[in-house]
C-alpha positions as CSV (number, residue, x, y, z in Angstrom):
1,X,-82.6,-65.8,136.6
2,X,-81.4,-61.8,136.6
3,X,-78.0,-61.0,135.4
4,X,-77.1,-60.1,139.1
5,X,-77.5,-63.3,140.1
6,X,-81.2,-62.6,141.0
7,X,-84.4,-64.8,141.0
8,X,-87.6,-63.6,140.0
9,X,-90.6,-63.3,142.4
10,X,-91.8,-66.5,140.4
11,X,-89.0,-68.4,140.6
12,X,-88.6,-68.0,144.4
13,X,-92.1,-68.7,144.6
14,X,-91.5,-72.0,143.0
15,X,-88.5,-73.2,145.1
16,X,-89.5,-72.1,148.2
17,X,-93.2,-73.0,147.7
18,X,-95.0,-69.9,148.9
19,X,-96.9,-67.9,146.4
20,X,-96.4,-64.9,145.0
21,X,-99.0,-63.1,146.8
22,X,-97.7,-64.4,150.1
23,X,-94.2,-63.4,149.3
24,X,-96.0,-59.4,149.0
25,X,-97.8,-59.8,152.2
26,X,-94.3,-60.6,153.7
27,X,-93.2,-57.2,152.2
28,X,-95.6,-55.2,153.3
29,X,-95.5,-56.2,157.1
30,X,-91.5,-55.5,156.7
31,X,-90.1,-59.4,157.2
32,X,-88.8,-59.6,154.0
33,X,-87.0,-57.1,151.2
34,X,-86.7,-57.8,147.3
35,X,-82.9,-57.1,146.4
36,X,-83.8,-55.0,143.1
37,X,-87.2,-53.5,142.1
38,X,-87.4,-53.0,138.4
39,X,-88.4,-49.2,138.1
40,X,-90.3,-49.3,135.0
41,X,-92.0,-53.2,135.7
42,X,-92.3,-52.8,139.2
43,X,-90.9,-57.0,139.0
44,X,-89.0,-57.9,141.8
45,X,-86.1,-59.6,142.2
46,X,-84.3,-61.6,145.5
47,X,-81.2,-63.3,146.5
48,X,-80.5,-66.7,147.7
49,X,-79.9,-65.3,150.7
50,X,-83.6,-63.8,150.4
51,X,-85.1,-67.0,149.4
52,X,-82.9,-68.8,152.7
53,X,-84.9,-66.0,154.4
54,X,-88.0,-67.1,153.7
55,X,-87.3,-70.2,154.4
56,X,-86.7,-69.4,158.0
57,X,-89.8,-66.9,158.2
58,X,-92.1,-70.7,157.0
59,X,-90.2,-72.8,160.0
60,X,-90.7,-69.7,162.5
61,X,-94.3,-69.8,161.3
62,X,-94.9,-72.8,161.4
63,X,-93.5,-73.4,164.9
64,X,-96.2,-70.9,166.3
65,X,-94.4,-67.5,166.1
66,X,-96.4,-64.5,165.2
67,X,-95.5,-62.3,162.6
68,X,-94.4,-59.4,165.0
69,X,-91.8,-62.7,167.2
70,X,-90.5,-63.4,163.7
71,X,-89.6,-59.6,162.6
72,X,-87.8,-59.9,165.8
73,X,-86.1,-62.9,165.6
74,X,-85.2,-61.6,161.7
75,X,-84.1,-58.0,162.7
76,X,-81.5,-58.9,165.6
77,X,-78.0,-59.2,164.8
78,X,-76.7,-62.7,163.3
79,X,-74.1,-63.7,165.6
80,X,-73.5,-66.9,163.3
81,X,-72.0,-64.3,160.8
82,X,-69.8,-62.0,162.9
83,X,-66.0,-62.3,162.6
84,X,-64.1,-62.9,165.2
85,X,-62.7,-58.9,166.1
86,X,-66.7,-58.7,166.1
87,X,-67.4,-61.0,168.1
88,X,-65.1,-60.3,170.6
89,X,-66.7,-56.7,171.0
90,X,-69.8,-58.4,171.7
91,X,-68.6,-60.8,174.4
92,X,-68.3,-59.6,178.0
93,X,-69.9,-56.2,176.6
94,X,-73.4,-57.2,175.1
95,X,-73.3,-61.3,176.1
96,X,-71.8,-63.0,179.3
97,X,-71.3,-66.2,180.5
98,X,-71.1,-67.7,184.0
99,X,-70.0,-70.9,183.4
100,X,-70.8,-74.1,185.0
101,X,-67.7,-75.2,187.5
102,X,-65.5,-71.9,188.6
103,X,-62.8,-74.4,189.8
104,X,-62.0,-74.4,185.8
105,X,-63.8,-71.1,184.6
106,X,-60.7,-69.0,186.2
107,X,-57.0,-68.8,185.3
108,X,-55.0,-70.2,188.9
109,X,-52.1,-68.0,188.0
110,X,-53.6,-65.2,187.0
111,X,-54.5,-62.8,190.5
112,X,-58.8,-62.8,190.6
113,X,-58.7,-59.2,190.7
114,X,-56.4,-59.3,187.3
115,X,-59.3,-61.5,185.7
116,X,-61.7,-59.3,186.6
117,X,-59.5,-55.7,185.3
118,X,-58.7,-57.7,182.1
119,X,-62.4,-58.3,181.2
120,X,-63.2,-54.6,181.6
121,X,-59.7,-53.4,180.0
122,X,-60.7,-55.2,176.9
123,X,-64.1,-53.2,176.5
124,X,-63.9,-49.9,178.4
125,X,-61.2,-47.1,177.8
126,X,-60.3,-46.5,181.1
127,X,-57.0,-45.6,182.6
128,X,-54.9,-48.7,184.5
129,X,-56.0,-47.0,187.9
130,X,-59.8,-46.6,186.7
131,X,-59.9,-50.3,185.7
132,X,-58.4,-51.4,189.0
133,X,-60.9,-49.3,190.9
134,X,-63.6,-51.1,188.8
135,X,-62.2,-54.3,189.9
136,X,-62.1,-54.0,193.6
137,X,-65.8,-52.4,193.3
138,X,-66.7,-55.4,191.5
139,X,-65.6,-57.9,194.1
140,X,-67.3,-55.9,196.7
141,X,-70.3,-55.8,194.8
142,X,-70.7,-59.9,195.0
143,X,-69.6,-59.7,199.0
144,X,-65.6,-60.3,198.9
145,X,-63.1,-57.5,200.2
146,X,-62.3,-55.7,198.0
147,X,-58.2,-56.3,199.7
148,X,-58.4,-59.6,198.7
149,X,-57.6,-58.7,194.8
150,X,-54.3,-59.9,194.8
151,X,-55.2,-63.2,196.1
152,X,-55.2,-66.0,193.8
153,X,-58.5,-68.6,193.2
154,X,-56.8,-71.8,195.0
155,X,-56.7,-69.2,198.6
156,X,-60.9,-69.1,198.0
157,X,-63.9,-71.7,198.7
158,X,-66.2,-72.5,195.4
159,X,-68.4,-70.2,196.4
160,X,-66.4,-67.7,196.8
161,X,-64.7,-68.6,193.0
162,X,-68.5,-68.4,191.8
163,X,-68.7,-65.0,193.1
164,X,-65.8,-64.1,191.3
165,X,-67.2,-65.7,188.2
166,X,-70.5,-63.6,188.3
167,X,-68.3,-60.5,189.0
168,X,-66.0,-60.9,185.7
169,X,-69.3,-62.1,183.6
170,X,-71.0,-58.9,185.3
171,X,-67.9,-56.0,185.3
172,X,-69.2,-54.7,181.7
173,X,-72.8,-54.4,182.6
174,X,-73.7,-56.8,179.8
175,X,-77.1,-57.0,178.5
176,X,-77.8,-61.0,178.6
177,X,-76.3,-63.2,180.9
178,X,-75.8,-66.7,180.2
179,X,-75.8,-68.9,183.3
180,X,-75.0,-72.2,182.8
181,X,-75.8,-74.4,185.9
182,X,-73.9,-72.1,188.1
183,X,-74.8,-73.5,191.2
184,X,-74.3,-77.8,190.4
185,X,-71.0,-77.6,192.0
186,X,-72.1,-76.1,195.3
187,X,-73.6,-77.1,198.4
188,X,-77.2,-76.2,199.3
189,X,-76.5,-73.3,201.1
190,X,-74.3,-72.1,199.0
191,X,-76.3,-72.3,196.3
192,X,-79.2,-70.4,198.1
193,X,-76.7,-67.9,198.5
194,X,-75.9,-67.6,194.9
195,X,-78.7,-67.7,193.2
196,X,-80.1,-64.5,195.7
197,X,-77.2,-62.7,194.6
198,X,-77.9,-63.2,190.9
199,X,-81.2,-61.9,191.5
200,X,-80.7,-59.3,193.5
201,X,-77.7,-58.4,190.9
202,X,-79.9,-58.8,187.8
203,X,-82.3,-56.1,189.0
204,X,-79.5,-53.8,190.1
205,X,-78.1,-54.0,186.5
206,X,-81.1,-54.1,184.6
207,X,-79.6,-57.5,183.0
208,X,-81.7,-60.3,181.2
209,X,-80.3,-63.9,182.4
210,X,-81.0,-67.2,180.1
211,X,-80.8,-70.0,183.0
212,X,-79.7,-73.1,181.8
213,X,-80.3,-75.5,184.7
214,X,-81.8,-79.4,185.5
215,X,-83.2,-78.1,188.8
216,X,-86.5,-77.6,188.6
217,X,-86.5,-75.8,192.0
218,X,-84.1,-73.3,190.8
219,X,-86.0,-72.5,187.8
220,X,-89.2,-72.3,190.2
221,X,-86.9,-69.5,192.3
222,X,-85.2,-68.0,189.4
223,X,-87.2,-67.4,186.2
224,X,-90.1,-65.9,184.7
225,X,-90.6,-68.1,181.6
226,X,-89.5,-71.6,181.2
227,X,-88.0,-73.9,177.9
228,X,-88.0,-77.6,178.1
229,X,-85.7,-79.0,175.9
230,X,-85.0,-83.1,174.6
231,X,-82.3,-84.3,172.6
232,X,-81.4,-80.4,171.3
233,X,-85.5,-79.5,170.7
234,X,-87.8,-77.0,172.4
235,X,-90.3,-78.8,173.1
236,X,-92.0,-76.6,175.6
237,X,-92.3,-73.4,176.6
238,X,-94.5,-71.0,178.1
239,X,-94.5,-69.1,182.0
240,X,-93.4,-70.5,185.0
241,X,-97.0,-70.7,186.4
242,X,-97.9,-72.5,182.9
243,X,-95.2,-74.8,182.8
244,X,-95.5,-75.6,186.6
245,X,-99.2,-75.9,186.9
246,X,-100.2,-77.4,183.6
247,X,-97.6,-79.4,181.9
248,X,-98.7,-80.5,178.5
249,X,-95.6,-82.3,176.7
250,X,-95.2,-85.9,178.2
251,X,-91.6,-85.2,179.2
252,X,-92.3,-82.4,181.1
253,X,-94.9,-84.5,182.7
254,X,-92.1,-87.4,183.3
255,X,-89.8,-84.8,184.8
256,X,-92.6,-83.6,187.3
257,X,-93.5,-87.3,187.9
258,X,-89.6,-88.0,188.7
259,X,-89.4,-84.9,191.7
260,X,-89.2,-86.8,194.9
261,X,-91.6,-85.9,197.3
262,X,-92.2,-85.6,201.4
263,X,-96.0,-85.9,200.9
264,X,-96.1,-89.4,199.4
265,X,-94.4,-92.4,200.3
266,X,-93.2,-94.2,197.4
267,X,-90.8,-97.2,197.2
268,X,-89.7,-96.0,193.8
269,X,-89.0,-92.7,192.3
270,X,-90.5,-92.7,188.6
271,X,-88.3,-93.3,185.7
272,X,-88.6,-92.3,182.1
273,X,-88.1,-95.5,180.2
274,X,-85.2,-95.7,177.3
275,X,-82.2,-93.8,176.9
276,X,-82.1,-90.2,175.5
277,X,-82.1,-90.0,171.9
278,X,-79.0,-89.0,170.2
279,X,-79.4,-85.4,168.9
280,X,-76.9,-85.7,166.3
281,X,-79.0,-88.9,164.6
282,X,-82.6,-87.3,165.2
283,X,-85.7,-90.1,164.0
284,X,-87.8,-88.3,161.4
285,X,-90.5,-88.6,163.1
286,X,-91.3,-87.4,167.5
287,X,-87.6,-87.4,169.2
288,X,-89.6,-88.4,172.0
289,X,-91.9,-91.2,170.9
290,X,-89.5,-94.3,171.6
291,X,-89.6,-92.9,175.4
292,X,-93.1,-91.7,175.6
293,X,-95.8,-93.9,177.7
294,X,-98.4,-92.1,175.7
295,X,-97.4,-92.4,172.2
296,X,-99.5,-93.4,169.6
297,X,-99.2,-94.9,165.8
298,X,-98.9,-91.4,164.6
299,X,-96.2,-90.4,167.0
300,X,-93.9,-92.9,165.0
301,X,-94.8,-91.6,161.7
302,X,-94.9,-87.8,161.9
303,X,-92.3,-84.5,163.4
304,X,-95.0,-82.3,165.6
305,X,-94.5,-79.0,164.8
306,X,-94.7,-76.1,168.3
307,X,-98.2,-75.7,168.9
308,X,-99.6,-72.5,170.7
309,X,-101.8,-73.4,173.1
310,X,-102.2,-69.7,174.3
311,X,-100.6,-66.1,174.2
312,X,-98.0,-67.5,176.6
313,X,-97.7,-71.3,176.2
314,X,-96.4,-73.7,173.2
315,X,-95.7,-77.6,172.7
316,X,-94.0,-79.8,170.6
317,X,-96.6,-82.3,170.5
318,X,-99.2,-84.3,168.3
319,X,-101.8,-85.2,170.9
320,X,-102.7,-81.2,170.2
321,X,-102.9,-81.3,167.1
322,X,-106.5,-82.6,165.2
323,X,-104.7,-85.3,163.4
324,X,-104.3,-86.8,167.3
325,X,-105.3,-90.5,167.1
326,X,-104.6,-91.5,170.7
327,X,-105.5,-90.1,173.7
328,X,-103.1,-89.8,176.8
329,X,-104.4,-90.9,180.5
330,X,-104.2,-87.6,182.2
């Protein structure tokens, strides 16, 4: 260990179980940079944070990410390490969120216009009149007359409240919009209207969207890519076409089997057996194994890694590995 609290490449190699050659390769492709290089000897030294980065690279590689994708992830800003003021600058301007229940997302004692204006005023250097005009424009953009600027949340229907929440989220034209079950509290007709509006505004503002939902119909209608999660873990990822037309993970298949069909006359819908695994106490083996109808002995011995089936499709399941000892009935 160097005096400055840095570790030699040999020490890092031993601690992280990575060869020095691999560490130098990470440096060549831009994934890892030494914290210090001895000008005379050329010896490289790394900090504890750099060793953590090596572990992240290894984990992402094992999960099926390409080196290019790993580089993009590592070079993004780590939000966890930011101070509250720095996070405040990001919230609303770069990342915004639409919450599940518009009834609780809005302040009942503030007018809807003032709540939109507050979001704008936090990030934009505009006069009070300019902020109010922008807020009125946002109301009209989501289909609510500007004259209702001074009204309170209780004066609006559920669908209108959700439109107001969307207006607040999009007020500063964020790069990323996270929508958490945005239509769950709405009836089917209003759901369709809200989804159409969200899709239209997304295209108009060029905003990327992460849509969190249990409704596969909404996924098919709104999304380009789909990530299936179970017990807090990503188990399958791909384009919507790949996931819907060619599901691979047993959990994904079980979800589709549980969807009612007008073409089939069944007495009872398919049910996934057992209970959901506690995300705070995951087993050391496959988290879905206890409920999987296609498991073999291997599933209760090893935790599968994410496997890349093709450029557009990844799955976390042992049946797609060389070690697979059973066979799933298709």
